[in-house]
N, C-alpha and C positions, 0 to 999 in steps of 0.2 A: 536283384535290380533290372528292370526293363531294359531291352535295347535303346529305347529313345533316351533315357535315363543317363545311361552311361554314354552317349554321345553328346549330351547337353553339358553335363556335370564333368566330363574329362578335363583335367590340368587343375582341379581345384584342390589345393593343398592342405593339410592340416590347419595351419595359420589363419584359412579362409574361416573356418567354423569356430575360433576362438571366441571364448565366451566376451562379454562386452568389457569387462573389468580385467582382461588380459588380452587386450588388443594389443597386437605388437609393434613398435616402434619402426619407423622405416617404411612403411605401408599408407598408401592413401585409403582411409576409411571412408567407405560409400554405403549410405543408408538410403535404399530405394523403399519409397513410400506408395502405396497403391489402395485402393478402397476395397477391393476383395481380391484373393487370391485363389484363382481355380484354373482349369484347364482354358485358355484363351491365348488369343496373338500376342496381347501385351505382355502377358505373365512368363509364357514361353520365350519372348524375345527377352524378358530380365534373365532370364536362366541361361540364355545363350551369352548374354554379355556377361555374367559372370563367370561362365566358365571361360570367357576370352580374356577377361582382366581378370586373371587372378595370380598365383605365384608370388614371386618377390614385392612388387609393385601394388597390390591391390588387397583390401578385404572388403568383404561386402556383408550387408544384414539386409533384411526385408521388414519392413513395417506396415501392417493393415490397419486401416482405420477404421473398417466394419467387420468384416466376416471372412472365413477361409473355408476352403473343401479340407477336412481331414484327409482323405483319400489322395488327393494331389499333393498334399505337403507329406506324407508317407511314403506315398510313392517316389517322390524326390529326394528324400532325404532331406527335407528344410527345417527339421522341427526346431534343429540347435541354433539355427539361423534367423528364428522369427520373434519378433515383438508386436503384440496385438493392441492397438490403442483402445478400442471397444471394448466396453464392460461383459462380463459373462453373463450377465442376468438382466441387461438393460438395452436398451436401442438408442445409444447416444447418438447424436446427430452432430454433435461438435466437439468432438474429443480434444479440443486444445491443450489443457494443460497437463493431460495424459501424454500426449505427443511431445511434449515440452520437457518431461519426466524422463521419458526413454531416450530424447536425444542427450540429456544432460548424463545419463547413464552409459550411454555406449560414447557419446563424444565423438561424433562422426566431423571428419574435414569437410564431407560434401554430403549433404541431403538433396535427392533427386527424387521429387513429386511427379506424378502421372496423373493428367486427366482432372476431371471436375471433382472426382469422389475423394481425392487426396489433397486439394488446393489449401486447405488450412495448415496443411503441414507446413507450407510455406512461412506463414505468420510465426506457428510454434518454432519452426527452426532459428528465426531473427530472435524471437523471445529468449531461446535457448543459448544463443550466442553462436549458431552453426557459422564458420567462416564463409562457406559456401551454398549458395542455395539456388537450384536449377529445376526448371518447370519444363514440362514437354506434354505435348497432347497427341494423341494417337488415332483418335477416330470420333464417330458420331453415335450419339444416341436416335434412333428413330423420331422422338419426339420433337427434339431440337434443331432438326434438319433445317428448318425455316428461319429460326432465330432464337437466341436465347432469353430466357426471362430477364426484365431487367433487373433484378437483385443479381443474379448469377454474372450479368454483364459489368456491373457494378465492384463486385467481389473480385472477377478476373482482373479487370483494371488494377484493382489495387495491389493483388497479390502478383501480378506480372511487373509491376513498378517494384516492388521489394526483391526480385528474385536477381540474381546474377545473371543468369542464362535464361531464355525462353526459346525452345525451338517445337516444331512440328513435324511430323514425318513425311510430309509432302508440300509442295507450294500450294496446293488449292488450299490444305487445311490450315496453312499461313494466311493465307487472303481472308477466311472466313473468320478467324479468331482475331486476325488483327482489326477487321471492322466489328466484331462484336464486343471485344474490349476496349474499343477507341484507341488503337495502339498503331503505331506506324508499322509496316511490312517490314522495313530494313532493322527494324529492333526485335525481331523473330528471327532466328535460324531453321534450316531445315538439315534435318539428318535423316537420311535413307536408311529404311530396315535391309537387313541382307540374309542370304539363306545359305545353307551349309551346301554347297554342290558338290560336295563329294556324299553326303547322306543321302541328299537328295538328287538324285541320278537314274538315267534309264538302266534297268534291269531286266531285260527280258525273260531271263530263265524264270523269275519269279512270277510272272505274269500267268502261266498256265496252271499251276501249282496253286496259287491264291484264287484263282477263278474256280478251279476243280471243288477247294475247300468250302467257298461259298455256294456252290451250287448252280453257278453263273454258266446257261447255257453256249458253248464254245464259238456258236456264230453270231453270237448278238454284239450289235456294238454298243459299248458299256460307256455312258456319259456318267458323271458324279460330282460330286462338290463336298467339301470339308469344311465344316465350321459348326458355330452354336447354333441351334435351331431357334431362332429368336426373329422377331418382325421383320428387322431390316434387313435381313438376309433374303427375304423374298423368295424362299422356296416354292409357294404356290405358283409362282409364274414359271418355275421349271418344271414342275410336274404338268401344268396345263400345256406346256409346249411339248411336252413327251407325250401326252394323250393325243394331240393333234398328228406327231409324227406316226404313232403306232397306226392312226386311222389313214395313213397315209400309206402305209405298208411298210414303214421303216422297221426293220427288227431290231429294236433297242432294249436296252435295261439300263434302269437309273441306280446308283449306288450312292448312298446320304452317308455320309461320316461324319458322328457328331451327335451331340444331346442339345437338350434343352426345353423348353415351356410348350415349344410349338410343335414337339415331336408326336404327341397323342393328336392332335388336329390332322397333320399331315398323313399320319397311318390311317386316319380314318376316311380321309378324301382318297387313299389308294383304295381300303377296302370297298367303298362305293363306285368306283370307277372300272365298268367291267375292262376295258382297254388296258389299264394298268395292274389290275391284279397277276401276280407272279411275274410282275416287270419292274419292282422295286426293291430295293433290299436297304434295310436301315440296318447299320452294324452297330451304332453307338459310338461314343468315345474309343479312341483306339491309341495304343503306343505304335503301332505297325503304319503309320500315316504314309511313310515310303513306300511300302508293299503295296498299298492299297492304291496309291498315284498309279502306281505301274499296272496296275489291272485295268485302269481307264484308259478308253480311246480317245474321249474328249474330256475336259475338265469345264467345268460351267460354273461362273461367280455370277450370281444374279440379283446382287444385292443394292439395294435403294441408296445405300451411302457406304461408303468405305473412308478409311483413313489410307494406310498402305496394307494390302492385305499380304501376310505372309502366305498364306496359302496358296494364291496367286502364284508368288515368288517360287514356291514348292514345288507347284505343278509345271511351270515353266523349267525349272531345274532338272525335274524329273524325263522332260522331253515328251509331255503331253501337251498336245495342242489345246489351246484356250480360246472360250466365249466368255467376254464379261461385259459388266454393265458398263456404260459410259458415266460413271460416277467419283468423286473424290479423288483419290489417287492412282485409279486405275489406268485412265489417259496417260500417266507419267510413266506407267509400266511398260502397257501394250502400244507401244510404238512402231515408226515405221510401217513395213510391210504386215504386222500384226493388228494394225488400227482398224482395218477392215471387218476385224471380228469383235469388236465393240457393238453393243446395242444399247436401245433407249432403254433406260429402266422401267420395268413393268410392262414392257411392250411384248406380249408373248409371241406374236407374228413375227417381229424382227428376229427374237431368240429362234424360233422354229426354222427360220430361214436360215440363219447362220449355221444351225446344228447340221441341217439337213444337207447342207454344200460339204460340211467335212464328212459326215456319214457316209456320202455318196462316193468319197474318192480317196481311198488309201494314200496316193502319191501326194494330194493336198495335206492331209494330215499327216505325212512324214517330213514333206517341207516346212511348215509350219511348227512342228514339234523341233527341228533342228534350230529354226531362227530363233524360237523363245529360249531354249538352252543356252545357246550363244550368247543372248542377251543378257541373261541371270549370270552368267561365268564373269562376262564383262564390265555390269555396271552394278550386280547386287549381291556381290559375294559377301559371304560372312566375315571373312578377313578384313574385306574393304569398312564393313559397318564397326567391326572392333576398332580399327585403326581411327577411324573419325570420333567415336566414343573417347579413346584414350585421349586424343588430341584437346577434345571438349575437355576433360577431367583436368588434367593437367594444366591446360591455359588457364581455366579458370582458377584453380587452384594457386598458379603463380600470382596472376593479377591479385589474387588477395592476399599476397604473401605469406602463403602457408607454407609453413617448414614441418614437415612428416616427422622429422627427428625429434622436434621439441613438445610435440602434444601428446 
């Protein structure tokens, strides 16, 4: 098992992986429902949560409404915890009754659905008689940033009204979804993400060895980003800024970690640029994100939209100075003395200026890195997130009169 897997799954005892018909009494059974299961912030967040809420108090399963990445499932040893509502040979768009059968079989105390792609599971859980239903929103799709289609707004309004709890991961996301679903903001809670500040921490001794392994010249300033290569992440603006900086004589290298449908076009853009050739490394998806973050001198998050970025928190915890777009939950994370490093999304000129200032001053980079690390420790620790979810689950169960010894 990879290092990352061991960290996330640590503490998961055997009862955690019991089959549905042998669920142990005395534990709160949680069924997490997502649209897709693949390497991504929301999915890795679920694994962190499952690892933190295990042992004698909780059991977990994951239900997928559409598809999953077999390599991801196998790599994290999730096969025995998985239910798939979509058929193997069809493109089922509304697997309501399959979801209901899954909930009947597992008999969870709580069904926790996430984002639009899993929203039909709220109705399925109610039809199956699940005691507690929780729904959460974790981010944006690029096509819906200006507003949701009318049918989605109607269905969200209905699903939110059926759920016992609805929450988002940022205040900004709460405002967005309360308006889109015609729901009062006070009816939606906010539960911030957390980061493992032990696993993601400064580790200077790793820096040189990984840079040598990747073939990065020791004298270059390494700017980088981590995430899926999809349009909403706006990596073209990062490459445009890098091109401008190289033209100005800044000796830099771009390190991009992740995979996705945009990778081919990004690689093509680099090949066509005489300034960027030999200065951009695509390393793909990796289990060594903590090590790769330690390689970076500056972390850049150029997204056009964000919920709460896990990679932003991980970079701050790793002691890497950050530059981020002023969107979504980023201004709720990048606060105080860090806020001057926010930039207008899509504005390559602003991004270029921020990076150039940091690249030109090791002292400034060190100061910003220390502030970011302290902020992550104080406000966005993994322990704090686990505590908030524990209170959420037990509080909702108590309100519904759930007795875990009798089910």
